[in-house]
N, C-alpha and C positions, 0 to 999 in steps of 0.2 A: 582290612579283610586280603585274603588272598587272591591276587591274577586267576581270570579264569584262563583254562588250557586251549580251549575251543576260539580258534583264529578266525577273523571275518574271512579271509582268504579260502579259508578250507568251509566253511561254510559256504562261500558263493560258488566255490567246484560243485560241492554236491546238488545244488539248485542246479546249476547248470546241465551238469551230467544227465539228473533224471529229466531235467522238461525237454532236453535235447534229445535225450534217448541215444545218446552218440558222447564218446572221449572227444574223437575229432569236430565235432561240431561245436559239444562246448567250449574245447580251445579257440574254437574261429570266433566266437560268442565273447569271453573273456579275454581275448589278446594274449593268452599264453600256450602251450605246446601241451600236446595232449600226454605227453609224460607227465608232464608238471600237475593236468588235472588228475590223472590217476594218482600221482605220489600225494597229492592234498585230500585224496578225500580216502585212501588207505590209513594217511596221516588221523584222521578224524575218526576212524571205525579204531584204531590201537589207541588214542583218548579214551574214547567213550566206553573199550572194550567187547563191542559187539558189529556186528556184521549191518550195515545202513541198507546197502544192494544186494539185490539179486537177479539172476538170470531167470525171467518166464519166458513164455513161448513167445517169440522174435523180439520182445520188449526186455528194458530194466522195470525191473520191479521196487519197491521201496519193503525194507521188511518193519516189521511192528515199530522198532526203534528207528529205524529209517523217517517212517510217518512222523512222529514226535520231532524230529531235529529238523526237518523239512519244513514241519508245521512252524515250530516257533524260530526257525533261524529265520523265514523270510519276515514274520515282524521283526525279529531283532534287527535286519539290514534296513527295513521300512524306517523304522524308528531311529537307524544311525541318520540314514539318507535324510530325514525329516528334521533333525537336529542340525546335520549341517546346514540344509538350506535356510532354517530360521536364523540362525548365526549367521551367514553370509547376507541375507535378507537387510541387517539392522544399518540405518545409517546410509542409505545408498533408494534410489530411483532404480524403477524398474526396468532393468534394460540385459543386455544379453542374446543369445540366439537359441530359437527353439525351432524344431525338428517335426513337420508336423505329416499326416497323411488323412485323406480325403477318397471317398469312394466319387465316382463321377457323377452321381444323384445329386450332388451336395454343392458339386463347383460352379453350376451355371449362375446360382441366381444366392443360398444359402452363405457362402462363402466370400463370394466379393463385397456383401453386406458387410459380414460380420469383418471381414479384412479394411475394411475403410474406416470402419468405427475404431477399431484396433490399432491401428496404424495413428488416427488422431488423437488418439489418448495417450500410448507409448510410443513415442518415434523413434526413442534409443534402442526396442526391440528389433534383432534380424532375425523375418521369418523365412522359413523355407517349407513349401510344400509340395508333396509325391503325390500325384493321383494315379490309383492303381486300383485292381478286384479287392474284395475283402481279405480274402486269404494271405495275399502277396501281403498288403498292408502290415495284418497280424504275423506274418513273419518277421517283417522289419524292425518292428516294435520288439519283439522276444528277443531278436538279436542286437537292440541298443541301437539300431538307426534310426528310429522317429520316438521324438517324446511320447506322443500318442497319436491313434487313427482315428478317425470315425466312420464306421462301418455297422452295418444292418444286425441288430443283435440275435445270435443265434451260438451255437459252439464255440468255445473260445477254444485255442493251445495253450497249453500246460504253463503257468507263468502266468498268463496275463489274467486279469479283473477285469470287469465292465462296470460303467457307471453312464447311468439313463441319459441321453441327450433330447433326444425330441419323438415325435410320433408323424408318422403321414399316412396318408391312403393311396389307394392307387389310382386312375384316371383314363380313360380311352383319348388319347389323342390321334385325330381322325381329319386326314384331308379334307378341304373345304367341298366337294363334291359327296363325301361319303354321308349315309343315315340323312338324307333330305327329309325327312319328319322332324329330325331335333336342332333347335338352336344350340347356337354355343351354349355352354354350361348347364345345358338340358340332360338331366341324370339317364343311364341305362341302365339294363339288368341285362343278368345272361343272356336270355332269348334275342336281344338287341344285338348280340356279337356274331350269331350265326352268320355263315354267309361273307365275312366281313375278310377281308385281305391282310391278314396280320402279321406286323414284324417280332419276332420272339428270339429273346437271347439265347443262345447256343447251349448245347444241352451241359456245357461244361458252367455254364451260369447259373449260382444259387436261385435266380429266379425264375429260371426255366420250370423247374422243378414245382416251383409251387403255385405257378402260373397252370398248369397241365393239371394239378392237383385241379384247382377252379374249372377247367374246363370239365372235365370228368365229370366233378360231383355235381355241375348243373347244366348237363348235356349242352355244352357250346360245341358246334362244328363249325371254325373257320372254314372259311376259303383257301388263296392259297399262304400260304405259309414261308416266310423266308427268315434265316437265322443273321444274327446281326449282333456283334457284340461291341455294340459304337453308339450310344447314347444319342450324341448330336447329331452324327450322320443318322441315324434314325429318326429324327426330327425334320431333318432338311429331305429328308426321300418322303416324309408322309407330306411337307408342304408342296411338293411337289405332284403330288396326286395320286389316287389309286390305291392310297396303304393307308393302314392303322397301325395302334401299336398301345397296348397298355404301361403307363410307364408312372413312375411317383409324381406326386402332385409335385413337389419340389423341383423337380427339373423344369417344370411345365411352368413354372411360374410366371416367366416372361411374355408367355403365351397368353395370358389372362384377358387382354383386349380381342382375342380372336381373329385377329387381322391374316393370318397365314395358317393358321392351323384351327381347327374346333375342338375345345378340350368337355369331355361329358365324362361329370363322377360316377363311377361304377354305386352301385345300391342293390339293396336286397339280394346276396349281399354285399358288403363293401370288402374292400381288402386291405386292411391295416400293415402297416410295416413301424417298428419300431428301430431309432439308432441308437445307437452308445457308442459311448470313446472306451476304448481299451490301452491300455498301458500295462508297462509290468506291475506284478503284483509289491514286489518287493523296493521299489522306487518309490520316492516321494516325487510328485510334478513341482518344477521351477514355479513361480508365482506367475511369472511371466506364461508359462505353459496354462498355470490355472485361469489367469487372465482372458487368454484365449479360446481356451474351453466355453467360458461364461459368454462371451461374446458370439460365440458359435451357436450355443444354445438359445440364446437373447433372438439374433436372428433367425433361426427356425423356426420359433414362434412367432417372430412379424409375418414370416411366410404362410406361416399356418393361418393365423388371424386374416392375413390379404388375401388367403382362399377361401376362407369361411364369408366374410361378407360379399365377396364378390357373387358367391353361390346364392347368398340369402338374398342380394342384391339384383340379378339375374330382369327382373320384374315380367 
């Protein structure tokens, strides 16, 4: 059987250049030179006898042949990475190092539970975690700095794929003196939000757009509004009195006893959020990274079940 003329390096170069939309950023991602990236792409085009990339309006676009090479190339590279991982995992326990990214929503309750269980089961795995917002984390995954990142479901950067992690719902976190007619864990409707002093994520935060659409659609008119992109700071400010915020239930799990803050599920309608794990599409996760994903998914489900049980049993 004759050997294929296409090389792994040239496939990686094409994928990187297209996904990064820049030869220089592709070179940084692949730890290569810009000229090296250009040479590899030209080499691939010469072998196939067709152009694979073309300049569009402010962007690099794939030609029809380029689309075929890009899609098939992703599968080829993923298969090779999976093969290497399978062989590497023979006759060894789970070990090594994994690099993960998690949004602030999941670091207060979900991540600690998952991490504790994972470290007990796999003490030989070295885990490093970065907490940032979703776009920064996806960028790090695309650059190869993280194995995977847990982010809200939504638009992905090119070259990434998403796998469902968990579902969540938004709740009103209120100071003890707010909404005197509502007990802790009593539900609230959009009309109950009128006149409340609300802490909202800033305009650069993807959550802000969704909350403003909710307010507009249901005629909600808050009192004072404060911009703050710090969830733990938001929770502390709420506890000090005078402020409320709409937050994901996952980050409020620690407040289920209702000692410093009251929590109120939003209903009619509720606001649902899905979380996903994003990874590079052509790279298979290591066994350790897969297992940590499963532990995070399990912890998120447990947190959700705690919420449901508390709301149903509020008496």
